[in-house]
Backbone as CSV, one residue per row, in Angstrom:
resi,resn,N_x,N_y,N_z,CA_x,CA_y,CA_z,C_x,C_y,C_z
1,MET,73.381,145.449,184.086,74.139,145.395,185.341,75.047,146.627,185.436
2,VAL,74.961,147.354,186.509,75.764,148.557,186.672,77.173,148.169,187.070
3,LEU,78.094,149.122,186.927,79.496,148.835,187.183,79.734,148.360,188.606
4,THR,78.991,148.919,189.573,79.217,148.496,190.958,78.957,147.000,191.107
5,ASP,77.946,146.486,190.411,77.649,145.055,190.458,78.778,144.259,189.796
6,LYS,79.247,144.722,188.648,80.319,144.029,187.952,81.610,144.055,188.767
7,LEU,81.835,145.151,189.455,83.027,145.261,190.278,82.968,144.278,191.437
8,THR,81.808,144.170,192.047,81.629,143.203,193.133,81.850,141.791,192.631
9,GLU,81.293,141.474,191.466,81.460,140.139,190.897,82.925,139.849,190.584
10,ALA,83.630,140.852,190.045,85.048,140.663,189.722,85.854,140.374,190.981
11,ARG,85.600,141.121,192.038,86.325,140.910,193.293,86.013,139.543,193.883
12,GLU,84.759,139.126,193.802,84.383,137.822,194.328,85.013,136.698,193.518
13,LEU,85.074,136.863,192.196,85.694,135.850,191.345,87.174,135.698,191.671
14,ILE,87.843,136.815,191.861,89.266,136.771,192.219,89.452,136.090,193.567
15,ALA,88.625,136.453,194.533,88.721,135.848,195.863,88.480,134.347,195.803
16,ASP,87.460,133.927,195.062,87.164,132.502,194.932,88.331,131.753,194.296
17,SER,88.983,132.393,193.335,90.087,131.751,192.621,91.309,131.560,193.507
18,LEU,91.393,132.350,194.572,92.566,132.320,195.433,92.350,131.537,196.721
19,ARG,91.140,131.015,196.924,90.834,130.347,198.196,91.662,129.098,198.416
20,SER,92.056,128.443,197.341,92.836,127.212,197.474,94.302,127.486,197.768
21,LYS,94.684,128.766,197.779,96.081,129.164,198.009,97.006,128.679,196.877
22,ALA,96.434,128.401,195.717,97.235,127.964,194.573,98.103,129.117,194.084
23,ALA,99.246,128.769,193.513,100.151,129.784,192.975,99.476,130.508,191.811
24,ALA,99.458,131.835,191.888,98.757,132.634,190.883,99.697,133.642,190.245
25,CYS,99.376,134.015,189.011,100.127,135.059,188.313,99.157,135.864,187.462
26,PHE,99.644,136.974,186.944,98.844,137.840,186.080,99.680,138.233,184.873
27,THR,99.169,137.976,183.665,99.870,138.418,182.461,99.423,139.833,182.122
28,CYS,100.387,140.718,181.939,100.080,142.138,181.832,100.774,142.764,180.631
29,SER,99.980,143.340,179.745,100.528,144.107,178.622,100.561,145.598,178.944
30,PHE,100.039,145.947,180.122,99.965,147.324,180.615,98.980,148.180,179.821
31,GLN,98.009,147.512,179.186,96.896,148.235,178.593,95.851,148.516,179.672
32,ALA,94.829,149.277,179.331,93.890,149.798,180.327,93.234,148.703,181.155
33,GLU,92.690,147.672,180.486,92.004,146.624,181.230,92.967,145.856,182.129
34,ASP,94.208,145.717,181.669,95.190,145.026,182.497,95.493,145.809,183.767
35,MET,95.514,147.121,183.657,95.776,147.930,184.844,94.623,147.842,185.844
36,VAL,93.398,147.662,185.328,92.246,147.493,186.215,92.327,146.145,186.930
37,VAL,92.572,145.068,186.165,92.677,143.744,186.789,93.836,143.711,187.775
38,LEU,94.949,144.322,187.395,96.107,144.361,188.287,95.740,145.019,189.612
39,SER,95.005,146.104,189.541,94.573,146.788,190.762,93.702,145.880,191.622
40,LEU,92.787,145.161,190.994,91.873,144.295,191.748,92.588,143.081,192.329
41,VAL,93.468,142.476,191.556,94.187,141.302,192.059,95.108,141.691,193.206
42,ARG,95.764,142.837,193.083,96.717,143.257,194.110,96.022,143.651,195.418
43,GLU,94.709,143.884,195.372,93.982,144.089,196.622,94.087,142.846,197.511
44,GLN,94.219,141.683,196.874,94.225,140.431,197.625,95.603,139.766,197.665
45,ILE,96.396,139.943,196.635,97.780,139.439,196.653,98.695,140.545,196.111
46,PRO,99.131,141.444,196.979,99.912,142.606,196.554,101.179,142.254,195.780
47,ASN,101.738,141.087,196.064,103.004,140.721,195.435,102.805,139.734,194.282
48,VAL,101.631,139.738,193.671,101.359,138.803,192.581,102.408,138.962,191.475
49,PRO,102.973,137.865,190.962,103.894,137.981,189.832,103.183,138.563,188.615
50,VAL,103.750,139.626,188.070,103.187,140.318,186.916,104.041,139.959,185.708
51,LEU,103.525,139.077,184.862,104.296,138.560,183.739,104.134,139.469,182.515
52,PHE,105.241,140.029,182.083,105.262,140.908,180.906,106.058,140.227,179.801
53,LEU,105.459,140.072,178.640,106.126,139.409,177.524,107.096,140.379,176.858
54,GLU,108.362,140.215,177.166,109.408,141.100,176.663,109.848,140.622,175.275
55,THR,109.073,141.006,174.278,109.336,140.563,172.907,110.517,141.281,172.270
56,GLY,110.861,142.457,172.809,111.902,143.266,172.192,111.381,144.197,171.120
57,TYR,110.075,144.123,170.843,109.481,144.916,169.764,108.439,145.924,170.253
58,HIS,108.355,146.153,171.554,107.327,147.049,172.072,107.629,148.516,171.752
59,PHE,106.581,149.323,171.776,106.727,150.773,171.667,107.587,151.295,172.815
60,ALA,108.338,152.353,172.539,109.109,152.997,173.604,108.175,153.478,174.710
61,ASP,106.980,153.938,174.341,106.004,154.394,175.336,105.600,153.263,176.281
62,VAL,105.508,152.057,175.747,105.116,150.918,176.578,106.209,150.595,177.582
63,TYR,107.451,150.565,177.145,108.553,150.303,178.076,108.625,151.370,179.164
64,ARG,108.462,152.614,178.750,108.533,153.713,179.718,107.389,153.604,180.732
65,TYR,106.195,153.338,180.237,105.023,153.216,181.107,105.152,151.999,182.029
66,ARG,105.617,150.876,181.477,105.834,149.678,182.305,106.748,150.002,183.479
67,ASP,107.841,150.689,183.204,108.803,150.998,184.267,108.224,151.980,185.277
68,GLU,107.448,152.939,184.787,106.836,153.915,185.690,105.812,153.244,186.613
69,MET,104.978,152.377,186.062,103.963,151.693,186.868,104.604,150.695,187.825
70,THR,105.678,150.045,187.384,106.386,149.113,188.266,106.918,149.838,189.489
71,GLN,107.459,151.016,189.273,107.981,151.804,190.389,106.846,152.374,191.236
72,ARG,105.822,152.877,190.597,104.712,153.511,191.318,104.023,152.525,192.256
73,TYR,103.804,151.302,191.794,103.052,150.320,192.576,103.943,149.244,193.196
74,ALA,105.250,149.383,193.059,106.191,148.375,193.581,105.795,146.974,193.115
75,LEU,105.620,146.836,191.803,105.147,145.579,191.234,106.220,144.497,191.282
76,ASN,105.761,143.275,191.397,106.618,142.100,191.288,106.682,141.732,189.798
77,LEU,107.422,142.520,189.043,107.470,142.375,187.586,108.381,141.226,187.188
78,VAL,107.870,140.384,186.279,108.647,139.283,185.715,108.674,139.467,184.208
79,ASN,109.827,139.846,183.660,109.958,139.990,182.221,110.199,138.624,181.595
80,VAL,109.240,138.156,180.835,109.308,136.829,180.219,110.018,136.961,178.867
81,MET,111.161,136.302,178.750,112.040,136.501,177.596,111.972,135.339,176.605
82,PRO,112.052,135.631,175.312,112.194,134.572,174.305,113.585,133.959,174.386
83,GLU,113.756,132.820,173.736,115.062,132.165,173.747,116.098,132.951,172.941
84,LYS,115.671,133.621,171.889,116.585,134.394,171.050,116.338,135.885,171.227
85,THR,117.398,136.684,171.165,117.234,138.132,171.147,116.639,138.534,169.794
86,VAL,116.207,139.773,169.705,115.704,140.283,168.423,116.776,140.163,167.352
87,ALA,117.996,140.557,167.686,119.086,140.511,166.709,119.352,139.086,166.243
88,GLU,119.350,138.135,167.176,119.584,136.740,166.813,118.476,136.198,165.915
89,GLN,117.251,136.515,166.260,116.130,136.030,165.454,116.147,136.631,164.057
90,GLU,116.379,137.939,163.972,116.376,138.596,162.668,117.551,138.138,161.815
91,SER,118.668,137.842,162.457,119.827,137.344,161.715,119.544,135.976,161.125
92,GLN,118.828,135.148,161.872,118.561,133.778,161.418,117.367,133.686,160.474
93,PHE,116.303,134.450,160.775,115.053,134.282,160.039,114.591,135.523,159.277
94,GLY,115.275,136.649,159.433,114.784,137.888,158.836,113.671,138.483,159.676
95,LEU,112.862,139.330,159.069,111.783,140.013,159.789,110.529,139.138,159.772
96,LEU,110.469,138.241,160.734,109.344,137.317,160.788,108.012,138.029,160.970
97,TYR,108.023,139.185,161.621,106.753,139.890,161.818,106.161,140.338,160.488
98,GLN,106.992,140.401,159.444,106.489,140.704,158.103,106.198,139.441,157.314
99,SER,107.140,138.483,157.347,107.028,137.295,156.503,106.185,136.184,157.104
100,ALA,106.216,136.057,158.407,105.498,134.969,159.083,105.104,135.403,160.479
101,PRO,104.109,136.281,160.612,103.756,136.818,161.937,103.336,135.760,162.934
102,ASP,102.705,134.694,162.485,102.332,133.626,163.421,103.572,133.012,164.065
103,ARG,104.605,132.801,163.263,105.829,132.207,163.795,106.530,133.178,164.740
104,CYS,106.513,134.451,164.392,107.120,135.463,165.259,106.425,135.479,166.619
105,CYS,105.092,135.483,166.608,104.341,135.459,167.860,104.642,134.193,168.650
106,LYS,104.754,133.076,167.952,105.025,131.806,168.625,106.368,131.852,169.348
107,LEU,107.392,132.381,168.667,108.735,132.395,169.236,108.897,133.425,170.342
108,ARG,108.228,134.572,170.202,108.499,135.681,171.111,107.424,135.891,172.180
109,LYS,106.278,135.235,172.007,105.200,135.417,172.972,104.646,134.091,173.500
110,VAL,104.167,133.262,172.576,103.431,132.068,172.987,104.313,131.081,173.748
111,GLU,105.399,130.638,173.127,106.250,129.646,173.780,106.885,130.165,175.074
112,PRO,107.398,131.411,175.101,107.952,131.911,176.367,106.911,131.971,177.486
113,LEU,105.687,132.405,177.143,104.663,132.498,178.180,104.265,131.125,178.694
114,PHE,104.086,130.171,177.800,103.677,128.844,178.249,104.739,128.214,179.147
115,ARG,106.009,128.501,178.856,107.063,128.014,179.754,106.929,128.660,181.125
116,ALA,106.653,129.959,181.153,106.537,130.687,182.423,105.306,130.249,183.205
117,LEU,104.200,129.978,182.508,102.963,129.593,183.186,103.055,128.233,183.871
118,ALA,104.021,127.442,183.502,104.168,126.108,184.098,104.382,126.173,185.602
119,ASP,104.791,127.314,186.121,105.054,127.457,187.549,103.804,127.833,188.353
120,TYR,102.656,127.978,187.685,101.460,128.485,188.358,100.264,127.568,188.153
121,GLU,99.234,127.809,188.968,97.981,127.068,188.842,96.816,127.971,188.448
122,VAL,96.921,129.254,188.796,95.871,130.220,188.487,96.477,131.337,187.638
123,TRP,95.800,131.631,186.549,96.291,132.626,185.583,95.233,133.708,185.417
124,PHE,95.525,134.913,185.882,94.620,136.047,185.710,94.949,136.787,184.413
125,THR,93.893,137.188,183.690,94.074,137.941,182.446,93.154,139.155,182.422
126,GLY,93.432,140.068,181.503,92.588,141.240,181.301,91.681,141.111,180.095
127,LEU,91.440,139.905,179.635,90.608,139.685,178.451,89.181,140.169,178.676
128,ARG,88.583,140.698,177.579,87.177,141.131,177.619,86.485,140.693,176.328
129,ARG,85.206,140.434,176.395,84.456,139.966,175.221,84.404,141.007,174.108
130,VAL,84.319,142.277,174.466,84.143,143.304,173.445,85.430,143.626,172.686
131,GLN,86.543,143.048,173.092,87.806,143.364,172.448,87.880,142.874,171.009
132,SER,87.200,141.777,170.714,87.343,141.170,169.400,86.264,140.112,169.197
133,PRO,85.855,139.863,167.946,84.917,138.760,167.689,85.459,137.415,168.168
134,THR,86.784,137.261,168.203,87.385,136.002,168.649,87.223,135.796,170.147
135,ARG,86.790,136.840,170.864,86.644,136.745,172.315,85.200,136.878,172.777
136,ALA,84.271,136.792,171.830,82.864,137.034,172.140,82.292,136.036,173.136
137,ASN,82.829,134.831,173.166,82.309,133.799,174.068,83.192,133.572,175.289
138,LEU,84.043,134.533,175.578,84.957,134.427,176.717,84.210,134.187,178.023
139,GLN,84.687,133.233,178.810,84.120,132.946,180.127,84.991,133.581,181.220
140,PRO,84.376,134.135,182.248,85.158,134.725,183.337,86.087,133.713,184.014
141,ALA,85.642,132.491,184.123,86.462,131.424,184.717,86.457,130.244,183.761
142,ASP,87.641,129.758,183.445,87.765,128.677,182.478,88.977,127.828,182.843
143,VAL,89.155,126.748,182.131,90.364,125.943,182.289,91.183,126.072,181.018
144,PHE,92.498,125.997,181.174,93.390,126.174,180.036,94.490,125.119,180.092
145,PRO,94.527,124.214,179.112,95.587,123.194,179.102,96.846,123.721,178.427
146,LEU,97.957,123.632,179.102,99.238,123.948,178.489,99.673,122.786,177.585
147,PRO,100.600,123.028,176.662,101.075,121.936,175.807,101.626,120.751,176.601
148,SER,102.121,121.005,177.792,102.663,119.935,178.639,101.580,119.025,179.196
149,GLY,100.329,119.478,179.123,99.225,118.735,179.717,98.758,119.316,181.036
150,LYS,99.533,120.202,181.610,99.126,120.841,182.862,97.897,121.715,182.626
151,ILE,96.973,121.677,183.563,95.734,122.444,183.451,95.779,123.644,184.393
152,LEU,95.555,124.827,183.858,95.489,126.042,184.661,94.041,126.492,184.799
153,ARG,93.761,127.193,185.878,92.503,127.942,185.974,92.766,129.318,185.393
154,LYS,92.046,129.647,184.336,92.226,130.921,183.652,91.078,131.851,184.034
155,ILE,91.424,132.975,184.666,90.424,133.871,185.240,90.480,135.227,184.546
156,SER,89.345,135.642,183.983,89.240,136.936,183.292,88.147,137.754,183.980
157,PRO,88.482,138.480,185.039,87.467,139.153,185.861,86.666,140.219,185.124
158,LEU,87.202,140.757,184.037,86.520,141.837,183.313,85.844,141.337,182.044
159,ALA,85.587,140.057,181.945,85.047,139.478,180.709,83.860,140.261,180.163
160,ALA,82.966,140.708,181.024,81.731,141.365,180.584,81.808,142.891,180.624
161,TRP,82.963,143.441,180.940,83.077,144.891,181.080,83.147,145.580,179.721
162,THR,82.557,146.770,179.650,82.633,147.609,178.457,83.870,148.500,178.528
163,ASP,84.185,149.141,177.409,85.297,150.090,177.392,85.060,151.211,178.399
164,GLN,83.834,151.736,178.412,83.523,152.849,179.308,83.699,152.462,180.759
165,GLU,83.355,151.246,181.112,83.502,150.792,182.494,84.972,150.680,182.890
166,VAL,85.792,150.207,181.958,87.233,150.135,182.228,87.790,151.520,182.480
167,TRP,87.459,152.451,181.602,88.006,153.805,181.720,87.448,154.531,182.950
168,SER,86.195,154.260,183.294,85.605,154.878,184.488,86.310,154.404,185.747
169,PHE,86.622,153.099,185.816,87.340,152.570,186.971,88.717,153.215,187.064
170,ALA,89.416,153.281,185.934,90.764,153.859,185.938,90.737,155.303,186.426
171,LYS,89.717,156.046,185.984,89.607,157.446,186.407,89.292,157.548,187.895
172,GLU,88.357,156.729,188.365,87.948,156.787,189.767,89.084,156.413,190.702
173,TYR,89.912,155.454,190.284,90.995,154.975,191.141,92.344,155.606,190.788
174,ASP,92.292,156.658,189.986,93.480,157.454,189.668,94.603,156.597,189.085
175,ILE,94.239,155.758,188.112,95.231,154.927,187.434,95.613,155.609,186.118
176,PRO,96.834,156.055,185.977,97.254,156.660,184.703,97.303,155.588,183.622
177,LEU,96.987,155.964,182.395,96.946,154.997,181.309,98.000,155.303,180.244
178,LEU,98.266,154.318,179.430,99.261,154.466,178.360,98.970,155.683,177.489
179,PRO,99.958,156.526,177.235,99.731,157.703,176.393,99.383,157.362,174.951
180,LEU,99.646,156.125,174.528,99.321,155.735,173.149,97.822,155.799,172.877
181,TYR,96.987,155.679,173.911,95.541,155.811,173.705,95.190,157.201,173.184
182,GLU,95.917,158.188,173.646,95.644,159.558,173.221,95.957,159.766,171.740
183,LYS,96.742,158.850,171.164,97.082,158.924,169.741,96.115,158.121,168.881
184,GLY,95.119,157.515,169.501,94.101,156.806,168.753,94.208,155.301,168.745
185,TYR,95.238,154.739,169.378,95.362,153.287,169.429,94.323,152.713,170.382
186,THR,93.771,151.558,170.030,92.775,150.922,170.884,93.212,149.542,171.372
187,SER,94.194,148.944,170.728,94.776,147.674,171.153,96.252,147.735,170.811
188,ILE,97.099,147.512,171.808,98.516,147.824,171.650,99.365,146.593,171.900
189,GLY,100.079,146.173,170.858,100.994,145.051,170.971,102.381,145.485,170.551
190,CYS,103.085,144.625,169.849,104.411,144.983,169.352,104.286,146.109,168.317
191,GLU,105.240,147.020,168.336,105.138,148.200,167.478,105.034,147.867,165.992
192,PRO,105.834,146.921,165.441,105.727,146.661,164.006,104.365,146.103,163.585
193,CYS,103.633,145.538,164.516,102.366,144.875,164.194,101.156,145.601,164.773
194,THR,101.330,146.851,165.169,100.236,147.615,165.755,100.027,148.908,164.979
195,ALA,98.783,149.126,164.544,98.411,150.352,163.841,97.113,150.863,164.447
196,LEU,96.667,152.015,163.968,95.376,152.521,164.403,94.290,151.568,163.910
197,PRO,93.168,151.452,164.636,92.134,150.481,164.261,91.539,150.780,162.894
198,MET,91.335,149.721,162.121,90.702,149.859,160.812,89.185,149.821,160.921
199,ASP,88.682,149.188,161.986,87.251,149.055,162.227,86.961,149.536,163.641
200,PRO,86.257,150.647,163.792,86.007,151.184,165.131,85.201,150.245,166.015
201,GLU,84.527,149.251,165.437,83.752,148.298,166.208,84.596,147.118,166.672
202,ASN,85.831,147.040,166.198,86.730,145.930,166.556,88.024,146.525,167.072
203,LEU,88.200,146.505,168.386,89.343,147.171,169.001,90.675,146.620,168.524
204,ARG,90.701,145.350,168.099,91.951,144.710,167.688,92.173,144.744,166.172
205,SER,91.372,145.506,165.454,91.480,145.524,163.992,92.730,146.237,163.488
206,GLY,93.463,146.894,164.374,94.721,147.508,163.972,95.919,146.607,164.207
207,ARG,95.673,145.386,164.645,96.773,144.455,164.930,97.101,143.617,163.695
208,TRP,98.376,143.411,163.465,98.873,142.556,162.371,98.304,142.947,161.005
209,ALA,98.081,144.227,160.792,97.590,144.739,159.509,96.339,143.993,159.034
210,GLY,95.525,143.555,159.989,94.300,142.852,159.652,94.490,141.407,159.236
211,ARG,95.719,140.895,159.294,95.986,139.519,158.848,95.496,138.488,159.854
212,LYS,95.388,138.886,161.115,94.863,138.007,162.153,94.458,138.866,163.334
213,LEU,93.818,138.255,164.336,93.341,138.985,165.509,93.951,138.500,166.815
214,GLU,94.598,137.337,166.805,95.155,136.767,168.014,96.606,136.331,167.766
215,CYS,97.424,136.454,168.816,98.804,136.010,168.700,98.938,134.508,168.890
216,GLY,97.950,133.896,169.534,97.977,132.469,169.775,98.030,132.095,171.236
217,ILE,98.275,133.057,172.097,98.349,132.776,173.530,97.036,132.231,174.069
218,HIS,95.942,132.833,173.647,94.656,132.519,174.266,93.884,131.453,173.508
219,ILE,94.591,130.618,172.784,93.979,129.465,172.116,94.457,128.228,172.849
220,ALA,93.528,127.504,173.429,93.890,126.338,174.246,94.685,125.338,173.424
221,LYS,95.689,124.749,174.062,96.604,123.837,173.365,96.368,122.372,173.707
222,GLY,95.246,122.084,174.302,95.006,120.708,174.695,94.686,119.790,173.520
């Protein structure tokens, strides 16, 4: 399937997801695929809430790029905050990203996002199958139960897209990308837990020093 076909399918999937007029949001890490999905979703809902997980541990480049893109596209940015600041968490628990990365992700990403998602019915993501073996069976449209029992429609319009297709779209539509890609990063999360990829076939192999591949957000809690 050529990119034009995949692009048409992505646009149709987004349109179908919005026909019910349900409240929708998009979780955005400001990586390449997220910028593509953001562009496609905003074609239909320009003011879509863009949820950014403000962990306090991001690269300076990510914060700078987030602010630049927010201004460039007049984004409806929602910074999703953990209950504790970085200083409060480190004072109480030490460096959880070293001693207990699962717990750190839970406190600074998973729980804050699930609280924020409670206000929506449709959740758009930039997930793709080729990103990781843990995402190989990703469906473009799925259901996702929150811990509260609420069911969301989880939409991943780029599920079947390749890296080249993402980058080709960004180039064609003049979307600037994170400068960290130029330094060799292929998957970018919190700075303490992000390194260059150890396996060129696994884009997320530089995350968490190989100790895990997912933060826990995209694991259904039902």
